[in-house]
FIPAZA-421161 format. One record per residue: x, y, z of N, C-alpha, C in turn. Coordinates in steps of 0.02 Angstrom, whole numbers, padded with zeros to 5 digits, always signed. Each point is the difference from the previous one (the first is absolute). Example, Ala and Ser with C-alpha at 12.3 -4.5 7.8 and 13.67 -1.06 7.14 Angstrom:
REM FIPAZA-421161
+00660-00284+00390-00045+00059+00000+00045+00060+00000-00018+00053-00036+00042+00059+00003-00039+00055+00037
REM end
This chain:
REM FIPAZA-421161
+00049-00064+00010-00051+00072-00009+00046+00039+00011-00010+00067-00055+00028+00041-00005-00065+00076-00007-00005+00034+00041-00048+00045+00013+00009+00056-00050-00058-00001-00058+00009+00075-00041-00063+00032-00002-00041-00012+00045-00053+00049+00013-00023+00003+00076-00001+00051+00029-00026+00009+00068-00057+00045-00007-00067-00021+00053-00050+00025+00003-00013+00011+00065-00006+00070+00025-00025+00023+00058-00052+00023+00028-00042-00019+00055-00052+00036+00033+00038+00064+00026-00054+00061+00001+00028+00057+00025-00005+00005+00074-00079+00006+00021-00019+00006+00077+00044-00058+00035+00032+00018+00062+00019-00052+00023+00058-00046-00011+00026+00025-00069+00042-00047-00025+00061+00041-00027-00016+00029-00054+00058+00043-00021+00000+00077+00041-00060+00019+00027-00002+00051+00035+00002-00009+00074+00045+00037+00022+00005+00021+00086-00063+00027+00026-00010+00001+00065-00065+00012+00027-00019+00069-00013+00046+00033-00019-00012+00082-00015-00001+00008-00071-00021-00064-00034-00010+00004-00076+00053+00031-00046+00062+00004+00029+00060+00003-00045+00042-00058-00005+00039-00002-00054+00053-00060-00027+00073+00029+00035+00027-00057+00040+00066+00019+00031+00037+00000-00053+00064+00039+00017+00054+00007-00027+00038-00085-00017-00019-00024+00028+00041-00080-00001-00034-00040-00042-00068+00013-00001-00050-00041-00040+00012+00043-00075-00010+00051-00003+00017+00033-00071+00058-00009-00034+00052-00011+00036+00076-00020-00023-00006-00072-00017-00037-00037+00038+00015-00072-00029-00048-00012-00080-00056+00036+00004-00039-00004-00057+00038+00023-00056+00030+00057-00003+00043+00026-00035+00072-00050-00040+00015-00034+00075+00068-00051-00039-00040-00054-00031-00048-00007+00007-00040-00065-00035-00010+00029-00078-00024+00049-00001-00029+00020-00063+00070+00031-00033+00056+00014+00016+00061+00000-00026+00024-00053-00033-00024-00069+00035+00030-00060-00015-00046-00032-00053-00043+00030-00018-00063-00020-00051-00057-00033+00020-00001+00004+00083-00071-00020+00021-00056+00036-00013-00064-00019-00023-00054+00048+00002-00028-00002+00071-00028+00062+00001-00026+00011+00075-00064+00034-00009-00048-00027+00043-00072+00034-00020-00031+00006+00064-00060+00039+00005-00046-00001+00057-00057-00015-00019-00027-00045+00057-00069-00030-00006-00029+00012+00063-00055+00040-00013-00027+00040+00055-00092-00008-00014-00027+00015+00059-00078+00007-00007-00022+00067+00004+00057+00047-00021-00018+00072+00007-00009+00018-00077-00033+00056-00004-00009+00028-00057+00053+00028-00036+00020+00016-00067+00057+00021-00035+00018+00053+00022-00042+00059+00019+00032+00067+00006+00040-00011+00090-00028-00048+00014+00028-00018+00067+00077-00024+00009-00002-00048-00057+00043-00043-00014+00083+00042-00022-00028+00046-00054+00040+00026-00053+00067+00036+00033-00019+00038+00060+00065+00038+00028+00040-00058+00013+00003-00064+00044+00044-00035+00008+00043-00037-00066-00059-00006-00047+00043-00028-00060+00045+00044-00037-00017+00075+00011+00046+00047-00017+00060+00017+00037-00011-00010+00063+00072+00002+00058+00039-00063-00025-00023-00061-00018+00037-00061-00005+00022-00007-00090-00032+00057-00026+00024-00009-00093-00013-00071-00010-00062-00011+00018-00016-00062-00042-00016+00002-00065+00024-00051-00038-00001-00002-00075-00057-00066-00030-00033-00023+00050-00044-00044-00028-00077+00011+00025-00062-00027-00027-00049+00012+00035-00020-00024+00065-00048+00035+00025-00011-00004+00070-00059-00024+00025-00013-00045+00036-00073-00025+00022-00037+00036+00053-00058+00030-00029-00042+00033+00061-00065-00024-00008-00035+00016+00079-00074-00040-00014+00007-00051+00004+00056-00036+00048+00000-00085-00003+00000-00026-00055+00024+00032-00051-00002-00036-00078-00050+00022-00051-00064+00050+00024-00037+00011-00040+00026+00046-00051+00059+00025+00019+00030+00071-00059+00063-00028+00020+00042+00014-00077+00056-00010+00001+00022+00058-00051+00059+00038+00015+00009+00074-00036+00081-00011+00005+00033+00029-00057+00073+00005+00002-00003+00059+00050+00048-00008+00045+00021+00037+00053+00013+00073-00016+00034+00025-00039+00007+00063-00013-00049+00045-00044-00022-00040-00054-00050+00053-00046-00061-00018+00023-00019-00052+00053-00061-00015+00005-00048-00026-00050+00024-00015-00068-00040-00044-00042-00015-00042+00033-00080-00018-00020-00015-00068+00033-00001-00054-00053+00032-00044+00031+00006-00063-00042-00070-00047+00005-00012-00010+00076-00067-00050+00003-00040+00039+00048-00069-00004-00010-00045+00025+00055-00068-00063+00005-00019-00020+00054-00042-00041+00003-00043+00016+00058-00080+00026-00008-00039+00043+00046-00044-00055+00028-00029+00022+00049-00059-00030+00034-00053+00038-00047-00050-00048-00034-00042+00042-00032-00058+00041+00052-00020+00048-00040-00030+00064+00037-00069-00039+00046-00036-00052-00041-00061-00019+00028+00020-00036+00056+00054-00054+00002+00037-00033+00057+00011+00049+00059+00032+00044-00016+00028+00043+00047-00051+00042+00024-00049+00022-00021-00063+00028+00029-00029-00047+00058-00015-00055-00026-00023-00053+00052+00029+00000+00046+00068-00008+00007+00044-00011+00049-00016+00059+00047+00012+00059-00035+00001+00075+00047-00052-00001+00026-00054-00011-00040-00067+00002+00051-00011-00033+00052+00026-00058+00002-00003-00048+00054+00052+00026+00047+00045+00006+00009+00056+00024+00049-00026+00063+00032-00024+00041-00046-00025+00060+00024-00060-00002+00043-00036-00057-00016-00048-00003+00050+00018-00038+00060+00061-00029+00002+00017-00024+00061+00038+00064+00035+00021+00048-00005+00016+00054+00026+00072-00007+00006+00033-00025-00075+00072+00000+00013+00036+00044-00053+00044+00023+00030+00035+00070-00057+00023-00041-00055-00012+00039-00052+00024-00023-00068+00026+00059-00032+00056-00032-00046+00015+00049-00043+00000-00060-00075-00007+00052-00056+00010-00031-00065+00055+00040-00042+00024-00048-00051+00067+00021-00027-00003-00003-00067-00004+00064-00047+00007+00010-00067+00058+00008-00029+00038-00020-00024+00057+00013-00024+00033+00050+00052+00018+00051-00015+00027+00050+00050-00038+00028+00045-00059-00025+00001-00051+00033+00053-00017-00046+00053-00003+00042+00075-00018-00051+00037-00061+00053+00013-00068-00049+00048-00063+00034+00014-00022-00035+00045-00042+00057+00045-00027-00048+00065-00063+00051+00005-00064-00013+00035-00053+00020-00002+00012+00077+00050+00035-00028+00053+00012+00065+00046+00066-00022+00033+00040+00049+00010+00071-00003+00026+00008-00006+00075+00031-00040+00035+00008-00006+00066+00075-00017+00012+00007-00016+00074+00060-00022+00028+00035-00042-00058-00023-00062-00009+00015-00043-00045+00036+00034-00056-00043+00034-00047+00023+00031-00050+00063+00042+00022-00005+00034+00046+00058+00055+00021+00063-00037+00007-00015-00058+00035+00056-00041+00009+00027-00032-00066-00048-00019-00050+00019-00024-00063+00058+00052-00040-00046+00046+00001+00038+00061-00058+00060+00016+00030+00025-00004+00063+00066+00030+00036+00034-00070-00032-00018-00064+00013+00045-00048-00019+00027+00008-00081-00059+00004-00034+00002-00008-00073+00021+00058-00050-00008+00061+00037+00018+00063-00022-00053+00007-00071-00046-00009+00028-00069+00015-00067-00057+00043+00025-00027+00018-00039-00077+00050+00028-00050-00042-00020-00041-00006+00062-00064-00032-00012-00046+00028-00025-00045-00005-00046-00055+00020-00020-00059-00006+00043-00046+00033+00005-00077-00024+00044-00045+00011-00058-00038-00063-00014-00066+00004-00041-00033-00064+00000-00065+00001-00014-00049-00052+00013+00045-00068-00051+00016-00063+00043+00027-00035-00047-00035-00030-00049-00073-00018+00015-00040-00033-00054-00019+00045-00052+00006+00057+00005-00004+00050-00051+00059-00016-00050+00070+00006+00044+00059+00005-00051-00011-00086-00044-00005-00041+00049-00019-00055-00044-00053-00006-00058-00047+00025+00021-00047+00005-00057+00023+00055-00055+00044+00023-00011+00026+00049-00048+00068-00036-00029+00037-00047+00032+00044-00031-00036-00004-00058-00033-00001+00007-00075-00029-00063-00040+00053-00059+00020+00059+00001+00017+00027-00059+00011+00006-00043+00061+00031+00041+00053+00016-00026+00064+00040+00038+00035+00018-00024+00059+00059+00023+00031+00050-00043+00039+00071+00022+00002+00049-00031+00013+00000-00046+00071-00034+00036+00049+00004-00021+00060-00060+00017+00060-00019-00037+00045-00037+00011+00063+00039+00007+00045+00000+00049+00045+00035-00015+00075-00048+00016+00061-00004-00055+00033-00030+00015+00068+00058+00001+00057-00026+00048+00043+00040+00018+00067-00045-00004+00059+00043-00028+00060-00048-00006+00049+00049-00036+00054-00012-00016+00066+00026-00041+00038+00010-00056-00029+00074-00044+00011+00006-00063-00019-00070-00047+00000-00024-00004+00071-00041-00054+00012-00068+00008-00040-00007+00072-00002-00079+00014-00044+00016-00022-00074+00067+00016-00028+00010-00043-00069+00017-00072-00003+00031-00024+00043-00016-00071+00014-00059-00035+00003-00054+00035+00020-00074-00033+00004-00024+00020-00066+00027+00052-00041-00037+00018-00056+00023-00047-00057+00069-00016-00003+00013-00031-00062-00008-00054-00007-00024-00063+00047-00038-00048-00028-00072+00007-00042-00033+00051+00028-00071+00020-00024+00008+00037-00071+00061+00030-00012+00019+00021-00074+00020-00061-00043+00048-00042+00029+00004-00038-00046-00050-00063-00010-00049-00022+00040-00051-00029+00003-00063+00027-00077+00009+00069+00005-00042+00041-00036+00030+00014-00066+00058+00009-00009+00025+00042-00052+00067-00036-00020+00037-00047+00039+00050-00052-00005+00032-00018-00079-00065-00014-00043+00006-00021-00074+00016+00061-00052-00009+00071+00037+00000+00053-00038+00061+00032+00008+00022+00003+00076+00049+00042+00024+00057-00036+00037+00063+00030-00009+00053-00034+00049+00012+00045+00055-00025-00031+00071+00005+00027+00049+00056-00005+00059+00036+00053-00002+00068-00011+00039+00006+00058+00046+00054-00014+00059+00031+00040+00047+00067+00031-00032-00003+00069+00009+00077+00018+00013+00021+00028+00054-00039+00023+00037+00013+00013+00064-00061-00017+00053+00021-00007+00068-00067-00037+00032-00062+00037-00015+00011+00069+00005-00076+00055-00002-00014+00002-00079+00024-00035-00045-00004+00031-00078-00030-00083-00026-00058-00005-00023-00038-00037-00036+00001+00007-00087+00039-00027-00030-00008+00037-00080-00028-00055-00040-00039+00017-00053-00041-00038-00045+00027+00027-00076+00030-00051-00037+00011+00018-00084-00026-00063-00034-00003+00006-00077-00021-00043-00030+00019-00072+00019-00032-00052-00017+00016-00064+00022+00038-00023-00026+00024+00010-00061+00046-00018-00043+00095+00017+00019-00011+00057+00033+00064+00030+00020+00023-00012+00063+00053-00002+00015+00050-00006+00069+00077+00022-00023+00038+00018+00047+00049+00011-00016+00065-00060-00024-00032-00066-00001+00049-00056+00003-00026+00003-00102-00056-00001-00007-00021+00000-00071+00032+00053-00044+00011+00075+00031+00034+00045-00023+00061-00001-00017+00046-00034+00054+00070-00004+00005+00007-00067-00054-00026-00052-00012-00006-00046-00031+00005+00027-00086-00048+00041-00013-00010+00021-00053+00049+00045-00021+00018+00041+00053+00076+00066-00014+00070-00047-00015+00014-00053+00033+00053-00053-00008-00009-00008-00069-00053-00033-00020+00004-00035-00075+00007+00062-00057-00022+00057+00008+00009+00059-00031+00072+00011-00015+00042-00003+00074+00055+00012-00008+00056-00060-00028-00028-00049-00019+00037-00062-00006+00028-00043+00052-00029+00020+00080+00050-00037+00048-00058-00050+00030+00063-00050-00004-00060-00075+00049-00010+00023+00062-00049-00037+00017-00027+00005+00082+00039-00014+00060+00059-00051-00011+00040-00020+00046+00057+00060+00010+00007+00056-00060+00037+00037+00015-00036+00084+00023-00047-00010+00043-00038+00039+00033+00000+00006+00057+00011+00065+00034+00011+00000+00069-00087+00049+00008-00045-00030+00057-00040+00062+00009-00007+00012+00093+00009+00053+00007+00006+00026+00069-00071+00021+00032-00044-00015+00057-00032+00032+00032-00028-00023+00060-00051+00034+00038-00014-00014+00071-00067-00010+00008-00055+00005-00049-00063-00008+00026-00042-00063-00047-00068-00009+00018-00039-00063-00046-00009+00036-00073+00016+00059-00024-00016+00012-00058+00073+00003-00043+00052-00023+00029+00052-00021-00025+00026-00062-00018-00056-00063+00035+00007-00074+00005+00007-00025-00055-00050+00021-00059+00016-00037-00064+00074+00038-00022+00038+00051-00004+00040+00006-00034+00064-00032+00038-00018-00005+00062+00067-00036+00037-00003-00081-00012-00060-00026-00009-00004-00077-00027+00014+00004-00067-00006+00046-00048+00029-00003-00064+00059+00000-00010+00045+00043+00029+00072+00015-00026+00031-00058+00025+00056+00000-00035+00054-00063+00012+00025+00018+00074+00014+00053+00023+00005+00006+00060-00045+00049+00040-00037-00016+00036-00044+00042+00040+00019+00013+00062-00010+00067+00011+00038+00037+00063-00053+00020+00046+00008-00015+00051-00052+00029+00051+00036+00042+00062-00022+00062+00012+00031+00042+00034-00010-00022+00069+00055+00029+00039-00004-00026+00081-00068+00035+00024-00015+00051-00016-00064+00034+00023-00070-00042-00028+00006-00044-00037-00063-00037-00042-00030-00041+00061-00059-00009-00021-00046-00048+00040+00019-00055-00014+00008-00056+00051+00028-00058+00012-00034-00048-00057-00074+00001-00016-00015-00022-00076+00034+00002-00041+00038+00073-00011+00033-00004-00068+00059-00008+00000+00038+00004+00053+00068-00033+00024+00004-00084-00020-00058-00016+00033+00002-00083-00017-00005-00014-00082-00028+00034-00051-00008-00015-00058+00072+00040-00041+00034+00033+00028+00042+00023-00031+00081-00049+00000+00041+00003-00038+00056-00039-00012+00054+00032+00053+00005+00066+00014+00049+00020+00056-00045+00055+00036+00031+00025+00058-00030+00067+00034+00058+00028+00014-00001+00066-00032+00043+00039+00018-00015+00042+00074+00047+00062+00006-00025+00040+00050-00048+00050-00004-00016+00033+00035-00063+00049+00001+00018+00061-00047-00052+00031-00011+00003+00062-00057+00035+00042+00041-00013+00014+00082+00054+00050+00029+00067-00020+00004+00019-00070-00009+00058-00025-00003+00036-00001-00079-00039+00023-00044+00032+00008-00067-00001-00075-00046-00054-00026+00036-00013-00074-00018+00012-00008-00089-00031+00037-00038+00010-00017-00072+00075+00015-00013+00040+00041+00027+00068+00007-00014+00030-00067+00019-00012-00013+00056+00037-00074+00022-00021-00052-00037-00052-00003-00036-00021-00065-00048+00046+00018-00062-00018+00063-00025+00047+00015-00068+00075-00020-00016+00025+00029+00091+00076-00008+00008+00020-00084-00001-00052-00039+00047+00025-00060+00001+00000-00041-00053-00066+00010-00047-00022-00064-00042+00002+00024-00080+00009+00071-00012+00026+00032-00062+00060+00023-00001+00031+00041+00038+00054+00045-00014+00051-00053+00010+00006-00038+00062+00051-00042+00031+00006-00049-00047-00064-00043-00015+00020-00048-00066+00018+00019-00060-00014+00070-00013+00026+00021-00071+00079+00002+00005+00024+00026+00047+00067+00004+00021+00047-00074+00011-00045-00032+00020+00022-00073+00012+00002-00024-00067-00049+00001-00055+00015-00027-00066+00036+00014-00034+00014+00081+00008+00067+00036-00034+00055-00026+00015+00014-00008+00065+00078-00021+00035-00007-00075-00038-00044-00036+00009-00008-00077-00032+00024-00001-00067-00027+00054-00055+00015+00000-00057+00048+00025-00020+00040+00048+00045+00067+00014-00016+00049-00055+00004-00027-00030+00053+00066-00061+00041+00008-00049-00069-00069-00013-00029+00013-00053-00052+00046+00012-00051+00019+00069-00010+00046+00025-00058+00074+00008+00029+00004-00027+00065+00061+00021+00037+00054-00063-00039
REM end
């Protein structure tokens, strides 16, 4: 195995708790890219919230956003793939969750919309550095001919854990339901997830599965961690994620992404180079 493509989740993985990339992590990524390794982001975030990090890292490959529902060129923003929840299905789900009194946001390309902003929306806006619009969600959906990328429910973890099986029972054949944080329950079209998107990207780049590394911390990372030839769970990941990963690195606060890249990409590349050189001595 020689890693040629690295996919990293953003929150609680690539990013520290203050939503910044540490100098060590940035340097490890730059070194990997200098050695010809492709590096991308795979996140549940919307593109406009992802792009500043792609620009900081000077990524030259498509990035995966909305859990795989949209893939864009990192710097130009050109859309290569988009898969939406059909408007009729989204309206049915939104009507149901609003009746349950659950705070809800919908996502349409680079827009995020809620019925009424509150503490959840203020926290989300701070994390994601986006402006959240206020509007009647059902009216927005009635005016959208295609559909939306994502529905996000926010609430107490226990509340969302009770809601999730009810939603899966009612809509599990129509949408993919996952958690990216304890207080986030997210829905995208049933055909997409980070693993499917990463597999398609690897094929596009001509890279075989065993040469892919995926790094993440939460349930929405599970499919790509299981797909990758080397699936890496962060030290701060939930135990269920660690059990499915090939290796566990240290936490996002301890530069876990850099630790994994240095050990399994840079060190290995150096070792292979030294071995290659010694063969000609």
